[in-house]
TORBAGU-626689 format. One record per residue (C-alpha): residue in one letter; residue number from 1; x, y, z. Coordinates in Angstrom, 1 decimal, padded with zeros to 4 digits. Layout:
# residues N
<r residuo="a" num="NUM" px="X" py="Y" pz="Z"/>
...
***
This chain:
# residues 307
<r residuo="x" num="1" px="000.3" py="000.1" pz="000.1"/>
<r residuo="x" num="2" px="002.6" py="002.1" pz="000.9"/>
<r residuo="x" num="3" px="004.6" py="001.8" pz="-002.3"/>
<r residuo="x" num="4" px="001.6" py="002.2" pz="-004.4"/>
<r residuo="x" num="5" px="001.1" py="005.8" pz="-002.6"/>
<r residuo="x" num="6" px="004.4" py="006.7" pz="-003.7"/>
<r residuo="x" num="7" px="004.2" py="005.6" pz="-006.8"/>
<r residuo="x" num="8" px="000.9" py="007.4" pz="-007.6"/>
<r residuo="x" num="9" px="002.6" py="010.7" pz="-005.9"/>
<r residuo="x" num="10" px="005.5" py="010.4" pz="-008.1"/>
<r residuo="x" num="11" px="003.2" py="010.1" pz="-011.2"/>
<r residuo="x" num="12" px="001.0" py="013.2" pz="-010.4"/>
<r residuo="x" num="13" px="004.5" py="015.1" pz="-009.3"/>
<r residuo="x" num="14" px="006.0" py="013.7" pz="-012.8"/>
<r residuo="x" num="15" px="002.9" py="015.0" pz="-014.8"/>
<r residuo="x" num="16" px="003.3" py="018.4" pz="-012.9"/>
<r residuo="x" num="17" px="007.1" py="018.6" pz="-014.3"/>
<r residuo="x" num="18" px="005.7" py="017.5" pz="-018.1"/>
<r residuo="x" num="19" px="003.1" py="020.5" pz="-017.8"/>
<r residuo="x" num="20" px="005.7" py="022.9" pz="-017.6"/>
<r residuo="x" num="21" px="008.0" py="021.5" pz="-020.7"/>
<r residuo="x" num="22" px="007.3" py="021.9" pz="-024.4"/>
<r residuo="x" num="23" px="006.3" py="018.8" pz="-026.9"/>
<r residuo="x" num="24" px="009.1" py="017.0" pz="-028.2"/>
<r residuo="x" num="25" px="012.4" py="015.7" pz="-026.5"/>
<r residuo="x" num="26" px="012.7" py="015.1" pz="-023.3"/>
<r residuo="x" num="27" px="016.6" py="014.8" pz="-022.4"/>
<r residuo="x" num="28" px="016.0" py="013.5" pz="-018.6"/>
<r residuo="x" num="29" px="017.9" py="010.3" pz="-017.3"/>
<r residuo="x" num="30" px="016.1" py="007.9" pz="-015.2"/>
<r residuo="x" num="31" px="018.8" py="009.2" pz="-012.2"/>
<r residuo="x" num="32" px="017.7" py="012.5" pz="-012.9"/>
<r residuo="x" num="33" px="013.9" py="011.9" pz="-012.7"/>
<r residuo="x" num="34" px="014.3" py="010.0" pz="-009.7"/>
<r residuo="x" num="35" px="016.4" py="012.6" pz="-007.8"/>
<r residuo="x" num="36" px="013.3" py="015.3" pz="-009.5"/>
<r residuo="x" num="37" px="010.9" py="013.1" pz="-008.0"/>
<r residuo="x" num="38" px="012.7" py="011.9" pz="-005.1"/>
<r residuo="x" num="39" px="011.9" py="008.3" pz="-005.2"/>
<r residuo="x" num="40" px="014.0" py="005.1" pz="-006.4"/>
<r residuo="x" num="41" px="015.1" py="004.6" pz="-010.7"/>
<r residuo="x" num="42" px="012.7" py="001.3" pz="-009.9"/>
<r residuo="x" num="43" px="009.8" py="003.7" pz="-008.8"/>
<r residuo="x" num="44" px="010.6" py="005.9" pz="-012.2"/>
<r residuo="x" num="45" px="010.5" py="002.9" pz="-014.5"/>
<r residuo="x" num="46" px="007.0" py="002.2" pz="-013.5"/>
<r residuo="x" num="47" px="006.1" py="005.8" pz="-013.9"/>
<r residuo="x" num="48" px="007.6" py="006.1" pz="-017.4"/>
<r residuo="x" num="49" px="005.8" py="002.8" pz="-018.3"/>
<r residuo="x" num="50" px="002.9" py="004.6" pz="-017.0"/>
<r residuo="x" num="51" px="003.3" py="007.6" pz="-019.0"/>
<r residuo="x" num="52" px="004.1" py="005.3" pz="-022.1"/>
<r residuo="x" num="53" px="001.1" py="003.4" pz="-021.9"/>
<r residuo="x" num="54" px="-001.1" py="006.3" pz="-021.3"/>
<r residuo="x" num="55" px="000.3" py="008.0" pz="-024.2"/>
<r residuo="x" num="56" px="001.8" py="010.8" pz="-022.9"/>
<r residuo="x" num="57" px="005.5" py="009.7" pz="-023.6"/>
<r residuo="x" num="58" px="006.7" py="007.8" pz="-026.1"/>
<r residuo="x" num="59" px="010.1" py="006.3" pz="-024.8"/>
<r residuo="x" num="60" px="010.8" py="003.8" pz="-027.6"/>
<r residuo="x" num="61" px="013.9" py="003.5" pz="-028.9"/>
<r residuo="x" num="62" px="016.8" py="005.5" pz="-027.4"/>
<r residuo="x" num="63" px="015.1" py="008.9" pz="-026.8"/>
<r residuo="x" num="64" px="012.1" py="010.1" pz="-024.9"/>
<r residuo="x" num="65" px="009.6" py="012.3" pz="-026.7"/>
<r residuo="x" num="66" px="006.8" py="014.4" pz="-025.1"/>
<r residuo="x" num="67" px="003.6" py="013.4" pz="-027.2"/>
<r residuo="x" num="68" px="001.2" py="015.3" pz="-025.3"/>
<r residuo="x" num="69" px="000.7" py="017.7" pz="-021.9"/>
<r residuo="x" num="70" px="-001.0" py="016.0" pz="-019.2"/>
<r residuo="x" num="71" px="-004.7" py="016.5" pz="-019.0"/>
<r residuo="x" num="72" px="-006.8" py="016.8" pz="-015.2"/>
<r residuo="x" num="73" px="-008.2" py="013.3" pz="-016.0"/>
<r residuo="x" num="74" px="-004.6" py="012.1" pz="-016.3"/>
<r residuo="x" num="75" px="-003.8" py="012.6" pz="-012.5"/>
<r residuo="x" num="76" px="-004.7" py="010.1" pz="-009.6"/>
<r residuo="x" num="77" px="-006.9" py="011.3" pz="-007.2"/>
<r residuo="x" num="78" px="-005.7" py="013.1" pz="-004.4"/>
<r residuo="x" num="79" px="-006.9" py="011.1" pz="-001.9"/>
<r residuo="x" num="80" px="-005.2" py="007.9" pz="-003.4"/>
<r residuo="x" num="81" px="-002.0" py="010.2" pz="-003.1"/>
<r residuo="x" num="82" px="-001.8" py="011.0" pz="000.6"/>
<r residuo="x" num="83" px="001.1" py="010.3" pz="003.0"/>
<r residuo="x" num="84" px="000.4" py="009.2" pz="006.2"/>
<r residuo="x" num="85" px="000.7" py="012.3" pz="007.4"/>
<r residuo="x" num="86" px="-001.8" py="014.1" pz="005.1"/>
<r residuo="x" num="87" px="-004.2" py="011.4" pz="006.0"/>
<r residuo="x" num="88" px="-004.1" py="012.0" pz="010.1"/>
<r residuo="x" num="89" px="-004.5" py="015.9" pz="008.7"/>
<r residuo="x" num="90" px="-007.8" py="014.8" pz="006.9"/>
<r residuo="x" num="91" px="-009.3" py="013.1" pz="009.2"/>
<r residuo="x" num="92" px="-008.5" py="015.1" pz="012.5"/>
<r residuo="x" num="93" px="-010.6" py="018.1" pz="009.9"/>
<r residuo="x" num="94" px="-013.2" py="016.0" pz="009.6"/>
<r residuo="x" num="95" px="-013.1" py="014.7" pz="013.4"/>
<r residuo="x" num="96" px="-013.3" py="018.1" pz="014.3"/>
<r residuo="x" num="97" px="-016.1" py="019.3" pz="012.3"/>
<r residuo="x" num="98" px="-018.2" py="017.0" pz="012.6"/>
<r residuo="x" num="99" px="-017.5" py="015.9" pz="016.5"/>
<r residuo="x" num="100" px="-019.0" py="018.5" pz="018.4"/>
<r residuo="x" num="101" px="-015.4" py="019.2" pz="020.0"/>
<r residuo="x" num="102" px="-015.4" py="022.3" pz="022.5"/>
<r residuo="x" num="103" px="-012.6" py="024.5" pz="024.7"/>
<r residuo="x" num="104" px="-011.7" py="022.2" pz="027.7"/>
<r residuo="x" num="105" px="-012.5" py="019.0" pz="025.8"/>
<r residuo="x" num="106" px="-009.7" py="016.1" pz="026.3"/>
<r residuo="x" num="107" px="-008.2" py="015.0" pz="023.0"/>
<r residuo="x" num="108" px="-006.8" py="011.4" pz="023.4"/>
<r residuo="x" num="109" px="-003.6" py="010.5" pz="020.7"/>
<r residuo="x" num="110" px="-004.0" py="006.9" pz="021.0"/>
<r residuo="x" num="111" px="-008.0" py="007.2" pz="020.5"/>
<r residuo="x" num="112" px="-007.8" py="009.2" pz="017.5"/>
<r residuo="x" num="113" px="-004.5" py="007.1" pz="016.3"/>
<r residuo="x" num="114" px="-007.3" py="003.9" pz="016.6"/>
<r residuo="x" num="115" px="-010.2" py="006.2" pz="014.8"/>
<r residuo="x" num="116" px="-008.1" py="007.2" pz="012.2"/>
<r residuo="x" num="117" px="-006.6" py="003.7" pz="011.2"/>
<r residuo="x" num="118" px="-003.1" py="005.6" pz="011.8"/>
<r residuo="x" num="119" px="000.1" py="005.3" pz="014.3"/>
<r residuo="x" num="120" px="-000.3" py="007.4" pz="017.5"/>
<r residuo="x" num="121" px="003.5" py="008.8" pz="016.5"/>
<r residuo="x" num="122" px="001.5" py="010.3" pz="013.3"/>
<r residuo="x" num="123" px="-001.2" py="011.6" pz="015.4"/>
<r residuo="x" num="124" px="000.9" py="013.0" pz="017.9"/>
<r residuo="x" num="125" px="003.7" py="014.7" pz="015.6"/>
<r residuo="x" num="126" px="000.4" py="016.0" pz="014.2"/>
<r residuo="x" num="127" px="-001.1" py="017.7" pz="017.5"/>
<r residuo="x" num="128" px="002.1" py="019.1" pz="018.4"/>
<r residuo="x" num="129" px="001.9" py="021.1" pz="015.1"/>
<r residuo="x" num="130" px="-001.5" py="022.6" pz="016.5"/>
<r residuo="x" num="131" px="000.0" py="023.1" pz="020.0"/>
<r residuo="x" num="132" px="002.6" py="025.5" pz="019.0"/>
<r residuo="x" num="133" px="-000.3" py="027.7" pz="017.9"/>
<r residuo="x" num="134" px="-001.7" py="027.7" pz="021.0"/>
<r residuo="x" num="135" px="-004.9" py="025.3" pz="020.1"/>
<r residuo="x" num="136" px="-004.3" py="022.6" pz="022.4"/>
<r residuo="x" num="137" px="-002.4" py="021.8" pz="025.3"/>
<r residuo="x" num="138" px="000.0" py="019.1" pz="026.2"/>
<r residuo="x" num="139" px="-000.7" py="017.1" pz="029.5"/>
<r residuo="x" num="140" px="001.6" py="014.7" pz="031.6"/>
<r residuo="x" num="141" px="-000.6" py="011.6" pz="030.7"/>
<r residuo="x" num="142" px="-000.1" py="011.7" pz="027.0"/>
<r residuo="x" num="143" px="-003.8" py="013.5" pz="026.3"/>
<r residuo="x" num="144" px="-004.1" py="017.2" pz="025.2"/>
<r residuo="x" num="145" px="-006.7" py="020.0" pz="025.9"/>
<r residuo="x" num="146" px="-008.8" py="021.8" pz="023.1"/>
<r residuo="x" num="147" px="-008.4" py="025.1" pz="023.7"/>
<r residuo="x" num="148" px="-010.5" py="028.1" pz="023.0"/>
<r residuo="x" num="149" px="-009.9" py="031.2" pz="020.8"/>
<r residuo="x" num="150" px="-010.3" py="034.7" pz="021.5"/>
<r residuo="x" num="151" px="-011.2" py="037.6" pz="019.2"/>
<r residuo="x" num="152" px="-007.9" py="039.0" pz="019.5"/>
<r residuo="x" num="153" px="-006.0" py="035.8" pz="018.2"/>
<r residuo="x" num="154" px="-008.9" py="035.4" pz="015.8"/>
<r residuo="x" num="155" px="-007.7" py="038.8" pz="014.5"/>
<r residuo="x" num="156" px="-004.2" py="037.8" pz="013.9"/>
<r residuo="x" num="157" px="-004.9" py="034.5" pz="012.4"/>
<r residuo="x" num="158" px="-007.2" py="036.8" pz="009.9"/>
<r residuo="x" num="159" px="-004.6" py="039.2" pz="008.9"/>
<r residuo="x" num="160" px="-001.9" py="036.3" pz="008.4"/>
<r residuo="x" num="161" px="-004.4" py="034.5" pz="006.2"/>
<r residuo="x" num="162" px="-005.6" py="037.8" pz="004.3"/>
<r residuo="x" num="163" px="-001.5" py="038.2" pz="003.5"/>
<r residuo="x" num="164" px="-001.0" py="034.5" pz="002.1"/>
<r residuo="x" num="165" px="-004.1" py="034.3" pz="000.6"/>
<r residuo="x" num="166" px="-003.6" py="037.1" pz="-001.2"/>
<r residuo="x" num="167" px="-000.1" py="036.2" pz="-002.6"/>
<r residuo="x" num="168" px="-001.4" py="032.6" pz="-003.5"/>
<r residuo="x" num="169" px="-004.0" py="033.7" pz="-005.6"/>
<r residuo="x" num="170" px="-001.6" py="035.8" pz="-007.7"/>
<r residuo="x" num="171" px="000.5" py="032.9" pz="-007.7"/>
<r residuo="x" num="172" px="-002.7" py="030.9" pz="-008.9"/>
<r residuo="x" num="173" px="-003.2" py="033.3" pz="-012.3"/>
<r residuo="x" num="174" px="000.7" py="032.7" pz="-013.1"/>
<r residuo="x" num="175" px="000.1" py="029.1" pz="-013.8"/>
<r residuo="x" num="176" px="000.1" py="027.8" pz="-017.5"/>
<r residuo="x" num="177" px="-003.4" py="027.9" pz="-019.1"/>
<r residuo="x" num="178" px="-003.1" py="023.7" pz="-019.1"/>
<r residuo="x" num="179" px="-002.2" py="023.3" pz="-015.6"/>
<r residuo="x" num="180" px="-004.6" py="021.1" pz="-013.5"/>
<r residuo="x" num="181" px="-004.9" py="023.6" pz="-011.2"/>
<r residuo="x" num="182" px="-007.5" py="025.1" pz="-013.8"/>
<r residuo="x" num="183" px="-009.1" py="022.2" pz="-014.2"/>
<r residuo="x" num="184" px="-009.6" py="021.5" pz="-010.6"/>
<r residuo="x" num="185" px="-011.1" py="025.0" pz="-010.4"/>
<r residuo="x" num="186" px="-013.4" py="024.2" pz="-013.1"/>
<r residuo="x" num="187" px="-015.1" py="021.6" pz="-011.0"/>
<r residuo="x" num="188" px="-015.1" py="023.4" pz="-008.1"/>
<r residuo="x" num="189" px="-017.1" py="025.7" pz="-009.5"/>
<r residuo="x" num="190" px="-018.9" py="022.9" pz="-010.9"/>
<r residuo="x" num="191" px="-019.8" py="021.5" pz="-007.6"/>
<r residuo="x" num="192" px="-020.4" py="025.3" pz="-006.3"/>
<r residuo="x" num="193" px="-023.6" py="025.2" pz="-008.5"/>
<r residuo="x" num="194" px="-025.0" py="022.7" pz="-007.7"/>
<r residuo="x" num="195" px="-024.7" py="022.9" pz="-003.7"/>
<r residuo="x" num="196" px="-026.5" py="026.4" pz="-004.4"/>
<r residuo="x" num="197" px="-029.3" py="024.6" pz="-006.2"/>
<r residuo="x" num="198" px="-029.9" py="022.2" pz="-003.3"/>
<r residuo="x" num="199" px="-028.9" py="024.5" pz="-000.7"/>
<r residuo="x" num="200" px="-032.1" py="023.8" pz="001.4"/>
<r residuo="x" num="201" px="-031.1" py="020.3" pz="002.0"/>
<r residuo="x" num="202" px="-027.2" py="020.1" pz="001.2"/>
<r residuo="x" num="203" px="-026.2" py="023.3" pz="003.0"/>
<r residuo="x" num="204" px="-024.2" py="021.6" pz="005.5"/>
<r residuo="x" num="205" px="-021.8" py="020.4" pz="002.9"/>
<r residuo="x" num="206" px="-020.2" py="023.8" pz="002.3"/>
<r residuo="x" num="207" px="-017.4" py="023.3" pz="004.7"/>
<r residuo="x" num="208" px="-015.8" py="020.7" pz="002.8"/>
<r residuo="x" num="209" px="-015.8" py="023.1" pz="-000.7"/>
<r residuo="x" num="210" px="-014.8" py="026.1" pz="001.2"/>
<r residuo="x" num="211" px="-011.9" py="024.2" pz="002.3"/>
<r residuo="x" num="212" px="-010.9" py="022.5" pz="-001.1"/>
<r residuo="x" num="213" px="-011.1" py="025.7" pz="-003.1"/>
<r residuo="x" num="214" px="-008.8" py="027.9" pz="-000.5"/>
<r residuo="x" num="215" px="-006.2" py="024.8" pz="-000.2"/>
<r residuo="x" num="216" px="-006.2" py="024.7" pz="-004.3"/>
<r residuo="x" num="217" px="-005.1" py="028.7" pz="-004.0"/>
<r residuo="x" num="218" px="-002.5" py="027.8" pz="-001.0"/>
<r residuo="x" num="219" px="-001.3" py="025.2" pz="-002.8"/>
<r residuo="x" num="220" px="-000.3" py="027.8" pz="-005.9"/>
<r residuo="x" num="221" px="001.8" py="029.5" pz="-003.5"/>
<r residuo="x" num="222" px="004.4" py="026.2" pz="-004.1"/>
<r residuo="x" num="223" px="005.3" py="028.2" pz="-000.2"/>
<r residuo="x" num="224" px="005.4" py="025.1" pz="002.4"/>
<r residuo="x" num="225" px="005.0" py="027.3" pz="005.1"/>
<r residuo="x" num="226" px="002.1" py="029.3" pz="003.6"/>
<r residuo="x" num="227" px="000.8" py="025.5" pz="002.8"/>
<r residuo="x" num="228" px="001.1" py="024.3" pz="006.1"/>
<r residuo="x" num="229" px="-000.2" py="027.4" pz="007.6"/>
<r residuo="x" num="230" px="-003.5" py="026.5" pz="006.3"/>
<r residuo="x" num="231" px="-003.9" py="023.6" pz="008.2"/>
<r residuo="x" num="232" px="-004.2" py="026.2" pz="011.2"/>
<r residuo="x" num="233" px="-006.5" py="028.7" pz="009.4"/>
<r residuo="x" num="234" px="-009.2" py="026.2" pz="008.2"/>
<r residuo="x" num="235" px="-009.8" py="024.5" pz="011.5"/>
<r residuo="x" num="236" px="-009.9" py="027.4" pz="013.3"/>
<r residuo="x" num="237" px="-012.3" py="028.9" pz="010.5"/>
<r residuo="x" num="238" px="-014.1" py="026.0" pz="009.6"/>
<r residuo="x" num="239" px="-014.5" py="024.6" pz="013.7"/>
<r residuo="x" num="240" px="-016.1" py="028.4" pz="014.4"/>
<r residuo="x" num="241" px="-018.3" py="028.1" pz="011.7"/>
<r residuo="x" num="242" px="-020.2" py="025.0" pz="013.3"/>
<r residuo="x" num="243" px="-020.6" py="026.7" pz="016.5"/>
<r residuo="x" num="244" px="-023.4" py="029.1" pz="015.5"/>
<r residuo="x" num="245" px="-026.1" py="027.1" pz="013.8"/>
<r residuo="x" num="246" px="-028.8" py="030.1" pz="013.7"/>
<r residuo="x" num="247" px="-028.5" py="030.9" pz="010.3"/>
<r residuo="x" num="248" px="-025.9" py="028.2" pz="008.8"/>
<r residuo="x" num="249" px="-027.6" py="028.1" pz="005.5"/>
<r residuo="x" num="250" px="-028.1" py="032.0" pz="004.8"/>
<r residuo="x" num="251" px="-024.5" py="032.0" pz="005.7"/>
<r residuo="x" num="252" px="-023.3" py="029.4" pz="003.8"/>
<r residuo="x" num="253" px="-025.4" py="030.3" pz="000.7"/>
<r residuo="x" num="254" px="-023.6" py="034.3" pz="001.1"/>
<r residuo="x" num="255" px="-020.5" py="032.5" pz="000.7"/>
<r residuo="x" num="256" px="-021.3" py="030.1" pz="-002.3"/>
<r residuo="x" num="257" px="-021.7" py="033.3" pz="-004.2"/>
<r residuo="x" num="258" px="-018.8" py="035.1" pz="-003.1"/>
<r residuo="x" num="259" px="-016.4" py="032.2" pz="-003.7"/>
<r residuo="x" num="260" px="-018.0" py="032.0" pz="-007.4"/>
<r residuo="x" num="261" px="-017.4" py="035.6" pz="-007.6"/>
<r residuo="x" num="262" px="-013.7" py="035.0" pz="-006.6"/>
<r residuo="x" num="263" px="-013.4" py="032.3" pz="-009.1"/>
<r residuo="x" num="264" px="-014.9" py="034.6" pz="-011.6"/>
<r residuo="x" num="265" px="-012.1" py="037.0" pz="-010.8"/>
<r residuo="x" num="266" px="-009.0" py="034.4" pz="-011.2"/>
<r residuo="x" num="267" px="-010.6" py="033.8" pz="-014.9"/>
<r residuo="x" num="268" px="-009.7" py="037.1" pz="-015.8"/>
<r residuo="x" num="269" px="-006.3" py="037.2" pz="-014.2"/>
<r residuo="x" num="270" px="-007.0" py="041.1" pz="-013.4"/>
<r residuo="x" num="271" px="-005.1" py="041.7" pz="-010.5"/>
<r residuo="x" num="272" px="-007.1" py="044.2" pz="-008.7"/>
<r residuo="x" num="273" px="-010.5" py="042.3" pz="-009.3"/>
<r residuo="x" num="274" px="-009.4" py="039.4" pz="-007.7"/>
<r residuo="x" num="275" px="-008.2" py="041.4" pz="-004.6"/>
<r residuo="x" num="276" px="-011.0" py="042.8" pz="-004.4"/>
<r residuo="x" num="277" px="-013.2" py="039.5" pz="-004.7"/>
<r residuo="x" num="278" px="-010.9" py="038.0" pz="-002.4"/>
<r residuo="x" num="279" px="-010.7" py="040.6" pz="000.5"/>
<r residuo="x" num="280" px="-014.6" py="040.9" pz="000.3"/>
<r residuo="x" num="281" px="-014.7" py="037.1" pz="001.1"/>
<r residuo="x" num="282" px="-012.1" py="037.0" pz="003.6"/>
<r residuo="x" num="283" px="-013.8" py="039.9" pz="005.9"/>
<r residuo="x" num="284" px="-017.1" py="037.8" pz="005.7"/>
<r residuo="x" num="285" px="-015.4" py="034.7" pz="006.9"/>
<r residuo="x" num="286" px="-013.9" py="036.9" pz="009.7"/>
<r residuo="x" num="287" px="-017.0" py="038.6" pz="010.9"/>
<r residuo="x" num="288" px="-019.1" py="034.8" pz="011.0"/>
<r residuo="x" num="289" px="-016.0" py="033.6" pz="012.9"/>
<r residuo="x" num="290" px="-016.5" py="036.9" pz="015.5"/>
<r residuo="x" num="291" px="-019.3" py="036.7" pz="015.8"/>
<r residuo="x" num="292" px="-019.3" py="032.8" pz="017.0"/>
<r residuo="x" num="293" px="-016.6" py="033.7" pz="019.1"/>
<r residuo="x" num="294" px="-019.2" py="036.0" pz="021.1"/>
<r residuo="x" num="295" px="-022.1" py="033.4" pz="020.6"/>
<r residuo="x" num="296" px="-019.9" py="030.6" pz="021.7"/>
<r residuo="x" num="297" px="-020.7" py="026.9" pz="021.2"/>
<r residuo="x" num="298" px="-024.4" py="026.2" pz="021.4"/>
<r residuo="x" num="299" px="-025.3" py="023.3" pz="023.4"/>
<r residuo="x" num="300" px="-026.9" py="020.1" pz="022.3"/>
<r residuo="x" num="301" px="-030.1" py="020.6" pz="023.0"/>
<r residuo="x" num="302" px="-029.7" py="023.9" pz="021.5"/>
<r residuo="x" num="303" px="-028.7" py="022.7" pz="018.4"/>
<r residuo="x" num="304" px="-031.7" py="020.6" pz="018.5"/>
<r residuo="x" num="305" px="-034.1" py="023.3" pz="018.8"/>
<r residuo="x" num="306" px="-032.6" py="025.1" pz="016.2"/>
<r residuo="x" num="307" px="-033.0" py="022.1" pz="014.2"/>
***
């Protein structure tokens, strides 16, 4: 399973490299490609065989030739290329958003490892990252305490989020027209439209879609610090969205429309318009989070009454 994941991740990475190269001769040895992909030459040979089978590269004879640039459909889905750390990240996000986690609640690393199907070491390393930002506090018995967030802390997070996202959005529009990121943006837009058409029944599905859009944009930064920090941003903003259920459907509908405006702006490559739409959406997200902090989490009974 691990080797298969390494292969799929290397294959996707190789597709990214080919996207940036012109069609025609590809003077790259197996050793050079192994170094670029950070995998063994055995994995490189498997990648090259798949590229040939899929009609992307011709490896017959003594030369390699790029026949066509990769399309979105050529990539393995992201969930199939996740590292252990990425699996923990995704499952922890789902657990927080669906598990009614509250300030002061104990978080048991061993229980999370069993729930996620991963090692306790992987969970502990992930939780340690969040402790650096004051979101979790380590206890001597190997447990953790999930801590609350103040308005001042939220304001600091928002300031960083705005800087990082604006920078990432500018990098996003610099991507080549045939970059898979544009195809992913098209798919995300399509899912926004479907969700908006069925908002009464599916409004709670927005959080996952919101995370996909903003992570796609942050990934364009090609800055590991920005991408890593987005994990913290996502947890804080999405977590607090879950607190106040009173107008969740209405808030999510507003955010969907703001996302669609933001996506349309990205396609124009107009940096002033992109900045305007991005700032407008982030201001709305900030206001929502601050209201949630002020109101505080609803009790289970209160949420039932709201529903």
